[in-house]
N, C-alpha and C positions, 0 to 999 in steps of 0.2 A: 187546709197543708201547712205545714211547717216552712217560713222564710225564713232560710239561713241566707246569711253572707260572710266567705272566707275572707276574715284580717287575719293579716300575719302580723307577726312581734305585737298583740294587745293579746289579752285575757277574753275568754267569751263570756257574757253575760246575757241570760238568757231571759225575754220576754215572757210570760207565763199568766194563766189564767185561773181565777180560782171555779170550779165546776158546780153546780149543786147537783147532787145526783137522784134527785126529784124531778127535776122538769129539766135538765140535760143546759141549762143556762149559765152563762158566766155571770158571776155578781161581782169580780175582782180583778184589776187585771196591775198586776206589779212587777218587779224585774229581782234579781240574785241569780249568784254564781251556781247555787245551791238551792234550787225549787222546792227539793222537796224538803228539806232542813229548813226553808222558809216557812214552808206550811205547818211547822212542826211548831214555830215562832207564832205565827199565828191563832195556834187552837191554843198558845198558853196567854195567849195576850187578853188583860186583864181591863184594857178600857173599853169606855165605853162611845162607841159606834158605829156606822151601820154594818160597816163587816164585822166585826163582833159581834154584834148583836143576830146577824144573819148566823153567824158559826156556832152563837151557841142558841139556837132556834134547832140545825143539823143535831149537835149534840145532845140535845136534849130528846130528839127519835133515835137517838143511835145513830146519828150518823156525821161525816166527814165529808169534805169538799173535796175535788178533786182537784189535782196539777194537769193544764192541761197547757205547752209548752206553742207557745205561738211564733216563737220567734229567737234563733241563735243571733244575737248583736254580740256586740263586746265594749268594753270599757270606754272607749272613745264616743259610741253613738249610740247609750243604751238611753240616755236623757230623750233624744230628740224621737227614738224607736218609740220608749211608752207611750209617752203623747199622741203620738200617730196609736195608737194602737187603741186608747182611751178611749181619743174622739172617734176611730172606727165606730167602736162598741156603739157612744153615744148616736151616733148618725145610723146605726142598724137597730137600734130600740134593743141592746142586753140593759139588763136593771142594773149596772152598775152603781157599788156602796162607794166607790171612789169617791174620796172627800175633794180631790184637789185633779187636776187636769195631769199632774204624771212628771216627773224629773225628781220630785223633792216631795214632802208631806208625810213623808211615813208617820212623823211623828206626828200630826197635826192635834188627833185628838191628845194629847197630853199636852199641847200650849192650848187647848181650849181651854181644858180642865185649869192648868196652870195661871191664865189669864182669870179663871173663876174666885179663885180660889185666893189670887192677889188684888184680886180690884172690887168684886160684887159681896163675896161673903164677910169678908171687915166691916159692910155696912149694913146688912142682915146677919150675922152670925149665926143666930138663933133657926136660919134657915137652910144652913149647911146640907143637912142629908136628902131635902126636897130639892135643891139646885144638883149637886153633887149624881142621884135617880134621874134626871133629866135623859132624855136622848138625845144623840148630840147636835139633830137638827134644833133641836129645843132648847141646846145651849147657846146656839150661835143665836137665835132670835131672839134671847133673853139678854144676850150681849148686845145687840144688835139694841133692845130697844131702852137699855140703861145707858150708852153712849150716847142718842137721840137726845133725850132727858139730859145729861147733863153739857152738851151741843148748847141744848135751846139757853140753858141758864149764862154759861161760859158768850155766847151772841148776843146777847143783851149788854151785859158787859162791857165788854169792847168796842158795840155801837156807840154807850156814852162815852167811851175814852179817847174816841175817836172826832166827837163832837167837842170834845172839851178842849182836848193836847197832852192832857197828862193825866196819870193814874191816882186814882181815887183807892186808898185803901181802907178805909169806912166802906166802903161802897161793893169793894171786892171782897171782906168781910162777910158779908152778907150776901152776896154771889154765890160763895161758897156752901154758907149754910143750908141756900137755898136751894143749891145743886145738889146735897146729900138727899134731903128731904123729894126733889124730885126723883134720885136714884132708888131711894126706898118705895116711894109710889109708885117705878114703873117693874119694880120687882113683884110689889104687894098688886097690880095690874095684871103682871102676866100670869101670877097664879090665877088669879081670879077668872081669867079667859080660858086658860089651861084645863082648871075643873070644869068650867061650862063645856069645853068641847068634850072634854070626857067622858060625860052626861050622854051627850047627842051621841057619839060613839057607842 
């Protein structure tokens, strides 16, 4: 049953679910003033994220998600209402593809791709095709692996600086060189593990 609250002086915002026509489950919760137009945007989206991958699988089968209105909210309260519906879905075992807890994040897939192109691909440009073809959760895993490798090297440098009480530019230069090498190793190790997991599956 749709939850509806009447608010005067504000515009309606619909909290909606995208329903899989095969199993009837809600796979995505979003908000829009025009949910059916928003669905057309979802169908045209090219980003590599769980929602788009699910929609693309349906499209290959000649199907599209259905829109289900969950709540009629408004421009003042939709952020909290969307968060509550996503939390409700998780609590009740919905197979949600949302990457955030709601209230923002519609461009998260693009931000992940931006981070990869800005910080990781320049390290290993020959790996661009392989990196950008990863699924969104794998991209996040890769970014975390590279970030951890960088932090390990910088932690060592800062520990030495703190002990000596002054910066060491020669040491910093060597640290930055090792940091790039560690990041390259992290990317290589990630893809070795990725290939091994693919063989097992």
